[in-house]
C-alpha positions as CSV (number, residue, x, y, z in Angstrom):
1,M,32.8,-30.5,18.4
2,P,33.4,-32.2,21.7
3,Q,36.5,-30.9,23.5
4,G,39.1,-33.3,25.0
5,S,38.4,-36.2,22.6
6,P,40.9,-39.0,22.8
7,R,41.3,-38.9,19.0
8,G,42.1,-35.2,18.9
9,T,39.6,-32.6,18.0
10,Y,41.5,-31.7,14.8
11,L,41.1,-35.3,13.6
12,E,37.3,-35.2,14.2
13,V,37.1,-31.9,12.2
14,S,39.2,-33.4,9.4
15,E,37.1,-36.5,9.3
16,S,33.9,-34.4,9.2
17,L,35.3,-32.4,6.2
18,R,36.4,-35.6,4.5
19,E,32.9,-37.0,4.8
20,K,31.4,-33.7,3.4
21,I,33.8,-34.0,0.4
22,R,33.0,-37.7,-0.1
23,D,29.2,-37.0,0.1
24,G,29.4,-34.1,-2.3
25,E,28.5,-31.4,0.2
26,I,31.8,-29.7,-0.6
27,T,32.8,-30.1,-4.3
28,E,35.4,-27.4,-5.0
29,A,36.3,-24.6,-2.6
30,L,36.2,-25.2,1.1
31,P,34.7,-22.6,3.4
32,S,37.2,-20.0,4.7
33,Q,39.0,-20.8,7.9
34,S,37.0,-18.3,9.8
35,A,33.8,-20.0,8.6
36,L,35.1,-23.4,9.7
37,V,36.1,-22.0,13.1
38,S,32.5,-20.8,13.6
39,E,30.9,-24.0,12.2
40,Y,32.9,-26.4,14.3
41,G,33.3,-24.1,17.4
42,V,37.0,-24.8,17.6
43,S,40.2,-22.6,17.5
44,R,41.9,-21.5,14.3
45,S,44.9,-23.7,15.1
46,T,42.6,-26.8,15.3
47,I,41.2,-25.9,11.9
48,E,44.8,-25.4,10.5
49,R,45.8,-28.9,11.9
50,A,42.7,-30.5,10.3
51,L,43.4,-28.9,7.0
52,A,47.0,-29.9,7.1
53,A,46.0,-33.5,7.8
54,L,43.7,-33.5,4.8
55,K,46.4,-31.9,2.6
56,A,48.9,-34.6,3.7
57,D,46.4,-37.2,2.6
58,G,46.0,-35.5,-0.8
59,V,42.3,-34.8,-0.2
60,I,42.6,-31.0,-0.4
61,E,45.1,-28.4,-1.8
62,S,45.9,-24.9,-0.8
63,V,46.4,-22.1,-3.3
64,Q,48.0,-18.9,-2.0
65,G,45.5,-16.1,-2.3
66,A,42.7,-18.4,-3.4
67,G,42.0,-20.7,-0.5
68,W,41.6,-24.4,0.0
69,F,40.1,-26.7,-2.6
70,V,39.2,-30.3,-3.0
71,A,42.2,-31.8,-4.8
72,G,41.8,-31.5,-8.6
73,T,39.0,-29.0,-8.6
74,G,38.3,-25.3,-8.6
75,D,39.8,-22.2,-10.1
76,R,43.4,-22.0,-8.9
77,R,44.2,-18.5,-10.1
78,P,44.8,-15.9,-7.5
79,L,41.7,-14.2,-6.2
80,V,42.7,-10.8,-7.7
81,E,42.6,-12.4,-11.2
82,R,39.2,-14.0,-10.6
83,V,37.8,-10.7,-9.3
84,T,39.3,-8.8,-12.2
85,D,37.5,-11.1,-14.6
86,L,34.3,-9.5,-13.3
87,L,35.4,-6.4,-15.2
88,R,36.3,-8.4,-18.3
89,G,33.1,-10.4,-18.4
90,G,31.0,-7.5,-19.7
91,E,28.8,-7.5,-16.6
92,V,29.9,-4.0,-15.7
93,K,31.0,-0.8,-17.4
94,V,33.0,2.3,-16.3
95,G,31.0,4.1,-13.6
96,D,29.1,1.1,-12.3
97,R,29.1,0.2,-8.7
98,F,31.7,-2.5,-7.8
99,P,30.5,-5.4,-5.6
100,T,30.9,-5.0,-1.9
101,E,33.4,-7.0,0.2
102,K,30.6,-9.1,1.5
103,E,29.3,-9.8,-2.0
104,L,32.7,-10.8,-3.2
105,C,33.3,-13.1,-0.2
106,E,30.0,-14.9,-0.9
107,R,30.6,-15.1,-4.7
108,F,34.1,-16.5,-4.4
109,G,34.0,-18.3,-1.1
110,A,36.9,-16.3,0.1
111,S,37.9,-14.7,3.3
112,R,37.4,-10.9,3.9
113,T,41.2,-10.6,4.2
114,A,41.7,-12.2,0.8
115,V,39.0,-10.0,-0.8
116,R,40.5,-6.8,0.8
117,S,43.9,-7.7,-0.7
118,A,42.4,-8.2,-4.2
119,I,40.5,-4.9,-3.9
120,A,43.7,-3.1,-2.8
121,Q,45.5,-4.5,-5.8
122,M,42.8,-3.5,-8.2
123,E,42.7,0.0,-6.7
124,G,46.4,0.2,-7.1
125,R,46.1,-0.6,-10.8
126,G,43.4,2.1,-11.1
127,L,40.6,-0.4,-12.1
128,I,38.4,0.5,-9.2
129,G,38.1,3.4,-6.7
130,K,36.0,5.1,-4.2
131,G,32.6,5.9,-5.5
132,A,29.7,8.0,-4.3
133,G,29.0,7.3,-0.7
134,R,30.8,4.4,0.9
135,G,31.1,2.0,-2.1
136,R,33.5,1.5,-4.9
137,E,33.0,2.0,-8.6
138,V,34.6,0.8,-11.8
139,L,37.1,3.4,-13.0
140,T,38.5,1.6,-16.1
141,L,38.2,-1.8,-17.7
142,P,41.2,-4.1,-18.0
143,T,42.5,-4.5,-21.5
144,G,44.6,-7.6,-21.2
145,R,45.8,-10.0,-18.5
146,E,47.5,-7.2,-16.5
147,T,46.5,-8.7,-13.1
148,R,49.9,-9.8,-12.0
149,T,51.9,-7.7,-9.7
150,A,55.5,-6.8,-10.7
């Protein structure tokens, strides 16, 4: 992005994102703010202003703990609930390796901070824990919808 634009760099970023949404390049979740900072080569505050402008226009919505979404699309549940669904889906069993932070970031399009928070909540509930080596493993499978914190 060119710096010092008369329109304001954040407006150029917001217009670029608006075009990507309109053209179908972004259909549900937007990339994380960190990814947008890297992609556009601007500061985090510029990205925040661009996202706020799109939100004010009703183009995107933010969901605490889940990220930014094209308005009317995507899974709005907190990330910890979506990650816990991995254990419910029958893909894993007790003792299996749990996906890495990087794998979860890619799978859910979430920031590393959001993924770490979800992992910490799952560890606190005893669902996952430190495994052999540096990874994590599944300790128990969830029985119901006990993903909400008290």
